[in-house]
C-alpha positions as CSV (number, residue, x, y, z in Angstrom):
1,M,-10.7,1.7,-9.2
2,V,-11.8,5.2,-8.1
3,G,-9.5,6.6,-10.1
4,A,-10.5,4.6,-13.5
5,G,-13.7,5.3,-13.3
6,V,-15.2,1.9,-12.2
7,F,-16.3,2.6,-8.5
8,K,-17.5,5.7,-6.7
9,K,-15.1,7.1,-3.5
10,E,-18.6,6.6,-1.5
11,D,-18.4,3.1,-2.6
12,T,-15.4,2.6,-1.1
13,C,-16.2,4.5,2.6
14,R,-17.7,2.9,5.8
15,D,-18.7,4.9,9.4
16,M,-16.3,3.4,11.5
17,D,-19.1,2.5,14.0
18,A,-20.8,0.4,11.0
19,V,-18.2,-2.1,10.9
20,W,-16.7,-2.0,14.8
21,P,-17.4,-5.0,17.1
22,S,-20.4,-4.0,18.9
23,H,-18.7,-6.1,22.0
24,I,-15.3,-4.0,22.0
25,T,-15.1,-1.0,23.7
26,R,-13.9,2.0,21.0
27,V,-11.7,4.8,22.4
28,K,-11.9,7.5,20.1
29,D,-8.7,9.4,20.7
30,E,-5.4,9.6,19.6
31,V,-2.3,7.3,20.4
32,I,0.9,9.8,21.4
33,K,3.4,7.4,23.3
34,I,4.0,3.9,24.4
35,D,5.3,2.5,27.5
36,P,6.2,-0.8,27.0
37,K,8.1,-0.6,30.7
38,K,5.0,0.6,32.3
39,N,2.4,-1.2,30.2
40,E,0.8,1.9,29.3
41,V,-0.6,3.9,25.8
42,S,-0.7,7.7,26.3
43,L,-3.8,9.1,24.6
44,S,-3.6,13.1,22.7
45,N,-6.6,14.1,26.1
46,K,-3.9,13.2,28.6
47,S,-5.1,10.0,29.7
48,K,-3.5,6.6,29.7
49,I,-4.7,3.5,29.5
50,S,-3.2,0.1,30.9
51,Y,-2.9,-3.1,29.2
52,E,-2.2,-6.4,29.8
53,I,-1.8,-7.2,26.4
54,L,-1.1,-4.1,23.3
55,I,-1.6,-5.5,19.6
56,V,-0.1,-2.8,17.4
57,A,-1.6,-1.9,14.0
58,P,-1.9,1.5,13.1
59,G,-0.9,1.2,9.3
60,L,1.8,3.6,7.4
61,K,1.5,8.2,7.5
62,L,1.5,9.3,4.0
63,D,4.1,12.1,4.3
64,W,2.6,14.6,1.8
65,D,5.4,16.6,3.3
66,A,8.5,15.1,2.3
67,I,7.7,16.4,-1.5
68,E,8.3,20.1,-1.3
69,G,5.0,21.9,-3.1
70,L,2.9,18.9,-3.4
71,K,0.2,19.5,-0.8
72,D,-0.6,23.2,-2.6
73,A,-0.2,21.4,-6.0
74,L,-2.7,18.8,-5.5
75,G,-6.4,18.6,-7.0
76,S,-5.2,21.2,-9.6
77,N,-3.2,21.7,-12.9
78,G,-2.9,18.5,-13.2
79,V,-2.1,16.9,-10.3
80,T,-3.7,14.6,-8.5
81,S,-3.0,11.1,-6.2
82,N,-5.5,8.1,-5.6
83,Y,-3.9,8.0,-2.4
84,S,-6.1,10.9,-1.3
85,Y,-9.7,9.6,-0.7
86,D,-10.6,13.0,-2.0
87,L,-8.7,13.0,-5.2
88,A,-9.0,9.5,-6.6
89,P,-11.9,10.7,-8.6
90,Y,-9.8,14.1,-10.2
91,T,-7.5,11.5,-11.2
92,W,-10.6,9.9,-13.5
93,E,-11.5,13.6,-14.7
94,L,-8.1,14.5,-15.5
95,V,-7.5,11.1,-17.5
96,Q,-11.1,11.6,-19.6
97,S,-10.0,15.2,-20.3
98,M,-6.8,14.9,-21.0
99,K,-5.2,17.1,-23.9
100,G,-2.0,17.3,-23.2
101,K,1.2,14.8,-24.2
102,E,3.5,14.1,-20.4
103,A,1.8,12.1,-18.0
104,I,3.8,10.9,-15.8
105,F,3.5,8.3,-12.4
106,T,5.6,8.5,-10.0
107,Q,6.8,6.0,-7.2
108,P,8.6,6.7,-4.1
109,G,11.4,4.5,-2.2
110,M,9.6,1.6,-0.4
111,P,8.0,0.5,1.8
112,I,4.4,1.9,0.1
113,K,1.2,0.5,0.7
114,C,0.8,-2.3,-1.6
115,A,4.0,-1.9,-3.9
116,G,1.4,-2.3,-7.4
117,A,-0.3,0.4,-6.7
118,P,1.3,3.7,-8.4
119,Q,1.3,1.4,-11.7
120,K,-2.4,0.3,-11.5
121,A,-3.0,4.2,-11.7
122,M,-0.9,4.0,-14.5
123,Y,-2.1,1.2,-16.6
124,L,-5.7,1.7,-16.4
125,S,-5.0,5.1,-17.6
126,C,-3.3,4.0,-20.5
127,D,-5.8,1.4,-21.1
128,H,-8.5,4.7,-21.6
129,W,-6.1,6.7,-24.1
130,Q,-5.2,3.5,-26.1
131,K,-8.8,2.9,-26.8
132,T,-10.1,6.7,-27.3
133,G,-6.5,6.9,-29.7
134,Q,-4.8,9.3,-27.8
135,L,-1.7,7.1,-26.2
136,A,0.0,6.8,-29.5
137,D,0.9,10.7,-29.8
138,M,1.5,10.9,-25.7
139,N,4.8,10.2,-23.7
140,V,3.5,8.2,-20.4
141,S,6.4,7.4,-17.8
142,F,6.7,5.6,-15.0
143,C,9.2,7.4,-12.2
144,N,10.0,5.0,-9.7
145,A,13.0,5.8,-6.7
146,G,13.8,1.7,-6.9
147,P,15.7,0.0,-9.1
148,V,13.1,-2.6,-10.2
149,L,9.8,-2.5,-11.8
150,F,8.0,-4.8,-9.3
151,G,9.4,-6.4,-6.2
152,C,9.0,-10.0,-7.1
153,A,10.5,-10.9,-10.0
154,T,8.2,-13.6,-11.4
155,Y,5.7,-10.7,-12.1
156,V,8.0,-8.4,-14.3
157,P,7.8,-10.4,-17.5
158,P,4.2,-10.3,-17.6
159,L,4.2,-6.7,-16.5
160,M,6.7,-5.3,-19.4
161,K,4.2,-7.3,-21.6
162,Y,1.7,-4.5,-21.2
163,V,4.7,-1.5,-20.6
164,D,5.6,-2.6,-23.9
165,R,2.1,-2.3,-25.1
166,Y,1.3,1.0,-23.8
167,G,4.8,2.3,-24.6
168,I,5.7,3.2,-21.0
169,N,8.9,5.2,-20.4
170,L,10.7,3.0,-17.5
171,D,12.4,5.8,-15.3
172,F,14.0,3.6,-12.7
173,G,15.9,5.8,-9.9
174,H,14.0,8.4,-10.1
175,N,12.6,9.9,-6.8
176,L,10.1,12.9,-7.2
177,I,11.4,15.8,-4.5
178,K,9.7,19.0,-5.4
179,I,6.5,20.3,-7.5
180,D,4.6,23.4,-9.2
181,G,1.9,22.7,-10.3
182,T,1.2,26.3,-11.4
183,T,4.3,25.8,-14.0
184,K,3.1,22.1,-14.5
185,T,7.0,21.5,-13.5
186,A,8.4,18.2,-11.3
187,W,11.6,17.9,-10.0
188,F,12.9,14.4,-9.7
189,K,16.9,13.4,-7.9
190,V,17.9,10.6,-10.1
191,T,20.4,7.8,-8.5
192,N,21.8,5.6,-11.0
193,E,24.7,2.8,-9.5
194,G,28.0,4.2,-10.5
195,K,27.2,7.7,-11.2
196,E,26.6,10.8,-8.9
197,P,23.5,11.8,-8.1
198,K,21.6,14.8,-9.8
199,T,18.5,16.7,-10.0
200,I,16.3,17.2,-13.2
201,T,13.2,19.0,-14.2
202,R,10.5,17.2,-16.0
203,N,7.3,18.9,-17.5
204,F,3.7,17.6,-17.5
205,D,0.0,17.7,-18.2
206,M,-0.8,15.2,-15.8
207,I,1.3,13.6,-13.0
208,H,-0.2,10.9,-10.3
209,V,2.0,10.8,-7.1
210,C,2.0,8.0,-4.5
211,P,3.4,10.2,-1.5
212,P,6.2,8.7,0.6
213,Q,5.3,6.6,3.5
214,R,6.4,6.0,6.8
215,A,5.4,4.7,10.4
216,P,3.5,7.2,12.2
217,D,5.5,9.7,14.6
218,F,4.7,8.1,18.0
219,I,5.7,4.2,16.8
220,M,8.9,5.6,15.3
221,K,9.7,7.6,18.5
222,S,8.6,4.7,20.6
223,P,10.8,2.0,22.7
224,I,9.1,-0.9,20.5
225,A,10.4,0.4,17.1
226,N,13.6,-0.9,15.7
227,E,16.3,1.6,14.1
228,G,14.2,1.7,10.8
229,G,11.2,2.9,12.7
230,W,9.2,-0.3,12.4
231,V,8.2,-2.5,14.9
232,D,10.4,-4.8,16.3
233,V,8.4,-8.5,15.6
234,N,9.7,-12.3,15.1
235,P,8.7,-12.3,11.5
236,E,7.1,-15.6,11.8
237,T,4.9,-15.3,15.1
238,L,4.6,-11.2,15.0
239,Q,5.5,-10.8,18.6
240,H,7.9,-8.2,19.9
241,S,11.4,-9.4,20.0
242,H,11.8,-7.8,23.0
243,Y,8.3,-7.4,24.8
244,S,6.5,-10.5,24.7
245,N,3.4,-8.9,26.2
246,I,3.2,-6.9,22.8
247,F,2.3,-8.5,19.2
248,A,2.1,-6.5,15.9
249,L,0.1,-6.7,12.5
250,G,-0.1,-4.8,9.0
251,D,1.8,-2.0,8.0
252,V,3.9,-0.9,10.8
253,T,6.0,-4.3,11.3
254,S,9.4,-4.9,10.5
255,T,8.5,-7.5,8.2
256,S,9.5,-8.2,4.8
257,N,6.3,-8.6,3.4
258,A,4.6,-6.5,1.2
259,K,2.3,-4.3,2.5
260,T,-1.4,-5.1,1.8
261,V,-4.6,-5.8,3.0
262,A,-4.0,-9.4,1.8
263,A,-1.3,-9.8,4.6
264,A,-3.0,-7.8,7.8
265,R,-6.0,-10.6,6.9
266,K,-3.3,-13.4,7.1
267,Q,-1.3,-11.8,10.0
268,A,-4.9,-11.6,12.1
269,P,-5.8,-15.1,13.3
270,I,-1.9,-15.7,13.4
271,V,-2.1,-12.8,15.8
272,A,-5.3,-13.7,17.3
273,G,-4.1,-17.6,18.2
274,N,-0.8,-16.5,19.6
275,V,-2.0,-13.7,22.1
276,I,-4.7,-16.8,23.0
277,A,-1.1,-19.0,23.4
278,Y,0.5,-16.4,25.5
279,L,-2.5,-15.8,27.7
280,A,-2.3,-19.2,28.4
281,G,0.6,-19.7,29.1
282,K,1.6,-22.1,26.3
283,D,4.1,-21.6,23.2
284,V,3.1,-19.7,20.2
285,N,3.2,-21.3,17.9
286,P,0.5,-20.6,14.6
287,L,3.9,-19.0,12.1
288,Y,3.0,-16.1,9.5
289,D,4.6,-17.0,6.0
290,G,5.0,-13.4,4.2
291,Y,1.6,-14.1,2.1
292,G,0.6,-10.6,0.6
293,S,-1.2,-10.2,-2.7
294,C,-1.5,-7.3,-5.3
295,P,-4.4,-7.3,-7.8
296,L,-2.3,-5.6,-10.7
297,T,-5.3,-4.0,-12.5
298,V,-2.9,-4.3,-16.2
299,E,-6.4,-2.9,-18.2
300,K,-10.0,-2.3,-17.6
301,G,-11.2,-6.2,-16.8
302,K,-8.5,-8.0,-16.4
303,I,-6.1,-8.2,-13.5
304,I,-2.7,-10.2,-12.9
305,L,-3.5,-11.2,-9.5
306,A,-0.1,-11.8,-7.2
307,E,0.0,-13.5,-4.7
308,F,3.6,-13.8,-3.2
309,G,5.5,-14.5,0.1
310,Y,8.6,-14.0,2.0
311,G,11.8,-14.6,0.0
312,G,9.8,-14.0,-3.0
313,K,7.6,-17.5,-3.0
314,I,4.6,-17.9,-5.2
315,M,1.6,-18.6,-3.1
316,P,-1.4,-18.7,-5.0
317,T,-5.0,-19.0,-4.0
318,F,-6.6,-20.5,-7.0
319,P,-5.3,-23.5,-9.3
320,W,-4.8,-21.2,-11.7
321,D,-1.2,-19.2,-13.8
322,S,-1.0,-16.6,-11.5
323,T,1.4,-14.4,-14.2
324,K,-1.5,-14.4,-16.4
325,A,-3.7,-11.2,-16.9
326,R,-7.6,-12.7,-16.3
327,R,-11.1,-11.8,-16.1
328,S,-12.0,-13.8,-13.1
329,A,-9.7,-11.9,-11.4
330,W,-11.3,-8.7,-12.1
331,L,-14.4,-10.1,-11.1
332,L,-12.7,-11.4,-7.9
333,K,-11.7,-7.6,-7.2
334,K,-14.7,-5.7,-8.4
335,M,-17.3,-7.8,-7.0
336,I,-16.3,-10.5,-4.0
337,L,-13.5,-8.8,-2.2
338,P,-15.3,-5.7,-1.4
339,K,-18.0,-8.1,0.2
340,V,-15.5,-9.7,1.7
341,Y,-13.8,-7.0,3.2
342,W,-16.7,-5.3,4.6
343,G,-18.7,-8.6,5.8
344,A,-15.9,-11.2,6.8
345,M,-12.7,-9.6,7.3
346,L,-13.8,-6.4,9.5
347,K,-16.3,-9.0,11.6
348,G,-12.8,-11.4,12.3
349,R,-14.1,-13.9,10.1
350,E,-11.1,-15.6,8.1
351,W,-11.7,-19.0,5.9
352,L,-8.7,-19.0,3.5
353,T,-6.0,-18.8,6.4
354,K,-4.5,-21.9,7.7
355,T,-1.8,-21.2,10.4
356,T,1.5,-23.5,10.5
357,K,3.0,-24.3,13.3
358,A,6.7,-24.7,14.5
């Protein structure tokens, strides 16, 4: 929304003290190690905190360094990313001032925060260029390291209608590995089934980059992580597979759901209920169904509200066809969801989650 000029970046930010519950002790330091055998968390100030129950929810690390030259290129010469709080306004500046013909939008390999986010930037940019009469003379490319447009197959056909409407080139198997802002050149490793990988170069006037993402170092190197570097939990109870007094939610879990704030919202009361049950010596019962949501902003004023769970099961909250682009879904995202996030979710209030039991 900031990268499309709908919100100002300041609208999306709050001071942590303004949203932190007053009765919770906040330790303002960085976790560097988890020792599940000693039930201890080590902090960067060399202190340690013991725990009876540990709930892990640190989010993903944006790995800007994984793309050679990206850090130096960002913020100038047409190189931007909505994944940076400071750069999202630059995206809108570039879209408005676009004079060239070559626009590239990238997506790395999964997982990333909200699998549809790189597309959102692309669709909203194309919508502006179409309305200003520029799009017909432009080459817009979606360079996706993966093999498909969207992970939940049900939503691919309605998204393809917008791909066709905007004349977007879909370049699957294209992973951005290097960028040079001064020469406006991007290097991609191209991997297609049955063919040898190769490296190609592409020139751009504007490029929107989604950085590769992974769990933070202290998670990846921890005994609580699986071989892939994710917190190893039961996908339904969100209780750790080996350490029963550890629970996790959000983007760092080993669950296969989409990594979205909607998923974390659904997981939070489930973890809370299971922690209470564990402390009382009861079986953990509330189960997570893999729900996640991605409001796909396909044009300014309309959204496809994708909602789905484990196995790609469609799980609409509202009694409508969720594959349709709707004005009402746009108003939901623009006007209602921010209030829910700041005023309810961060205060531990949840009315839409109905926990199921084994």
